Every structure is written in structure tokens, then in C-alpha cells.
N, C-alpha and C positions, 0 to 999 in steps of 0.2 A: 725547618731550619733556613735562614735567610742566607741567600747566596752572597759571597764576598765579592767586592770590587776591587780591582787592582788598578792603580793609576800611575803612569810615569810621565813625569813633565821634564821637558828638556829646555835648558836656559842657555843663553848667550850672555857672558857677563860683560858689563860695562865697568864694573868695579868689584874685581874678585875678593879683596879683603872685605869689603863692606858686605858682600854676598855672604861670605863664610861666617862672619860676625852675626848677621842678622839671622842665619840659618841655625847656628848654635843657640842664640837667645830664644828663636821660636820653638826649637825642640824642648829647651828646659822649661819654657813656659808651658807649652802642651803637657809635658809630663806633670806639671803641678795643677793645671786647671782644665786640660781639654782632651784627655786621651780616651774618653769612655768611646768604645765602638771603633777605635783605631787599633788595628792589630800591629801594624808596623808602619814607620814613616822615617824612611832614611835618605839622606843626602849623599851623593857620591860624585866623583868626577877626577880624572887623572889629567886632563888637560887644564892649562891656566885660564882659559876663556870659557870653559864650559862646564856645567854641572847638570845633575839630574836627581830628581826626587822619585822615589818609588814608595808609594803608599798602599797599604792593604786595609779596607774598611770591612766592618761586618755586614754591611748592606747599604741600601739607598738611605735609609733613616740615619745612619752613621755618617754617610758621606755629606749628607746635606747639613746636619748638625755641625759637623766640624767646619764647614765652610761658613755657616751662619756665625760661628763662634770667632773663628781666627781673622776673617777678612779685613776688620777694622783694627786689628791689634797693631801697635806701632812696629813690632817685629816684622809683620807680613809687609806692611807699607815700605819698610826699609828693604826687604828682600825684593820686591817688586821695582824699587827704585835703583837697585844695583845691578838687575839683569832684565833681558828681554825674554818672555817666553816664546819659545820656537815652536814646540809641538806638545800636545798631550795626547797620549794613547790611553785607552780604556779597555781593560780585559775582564770578560765576565759578562754577565747579563746587565744591561743598562736600563733599570725600569723607569717609569714615568716621573717619579720625583727628581731623579737625576737629570732626565731629559729636559725637565721643566727649569732646572737650575742653570743648565750649561749656558743659554743665553746672557744670563747675569754676569757670567764670567768672561764673556767676549772672546770664546774661543774661536768661533767662525771656522775657517778653513784649516787651522791647525789642529783640529780634532780627529783623530783616528780611533777606530774600534777594531780591537784584534790585529792591529796593523794595517788596516784597509783604512785610506782617507774617506770620510763621511762627506760625501759629496752633496751638495745642495742644502746642508744644514744651515740655518734653522727654517728654511723655506717650506720643507715637508716634514711632518712629525710622524714617524713610522710607528707600528706596534713596538714594544719593548724588545731590544736587541737581545739575542740570545748568544751564547758561547759558540764560537767558530766550531764546526765539526757537527753541531746539531743542525744549524741552517746557514750560519755565517753571514746574515743579512745585514745590509747595510742601510743606513738612512738614506732618504733621497730617493 
């Protein structure tokens, strides 16, 4: 069985109404065209200038396929135009296919694994990260 990957994205909003509209449209389109391997995909936020997305994927292949599919969608482009991504937290194992994709997302120092900043990424590529508690290793 493939280990699930949990992702939490934190956004600072430039256009709260535009972000919320884009998020609703993105989720609607995903339900129609792109939910395979995505167990959960939920936006939330109580502050008018912040939102977060928590997504759970069946594993690395689902995570990569999801990003390959949605990044060019107009809904995703609108969401990114309405907010600045502040931080991305990854929980669970982060296998090589995900590590290979991370630089394409431009996460840099915004990336955390199990709540710990991933220092030095992408300069050093470690062995696949494991769930905290087993080793809790950080990249870098």
C-alpha cells in the first residue's frame, strides 16, 4: 500500500473574493475532471486575509499527477494571482517523485516537512524523507 501524503498550503490574500471564487471553481472542476488519487482537498480560513488548503493524496504518483493536471488550469492561475503562497508543509513520507517536482513549484525556503523547515533545499537531495518519529530527517 502506498503511504499517503498530506500537504498544507498557507496563503496571504491579495484579493480575498477572487481567491474564494477561484478556490470554489477549482474544487468544482477537480470533482469533475481530476480527483483520482486525491482523498481530500479542503480550503479554509477564518481571517479575511489568510486561507489554507489541506490536501491528502494516495501517494507520490497521485500528488505528481494532480499537479501536472491542475497547474495550467485558469482556476489555479486565478487562485495564484489572488494570493501569495506563504508556506507549504508536507507530512508523511516524501518520496523521490515528489522531491523531483518540488523545484518546479518554486517552494524554496517556504517548504517544511513535518513542521520542520527544510534547510538548504534544493541544494542537497537526501534519501526519501520518512514520517517523524521513525527518523524525522530533514533535507539538507
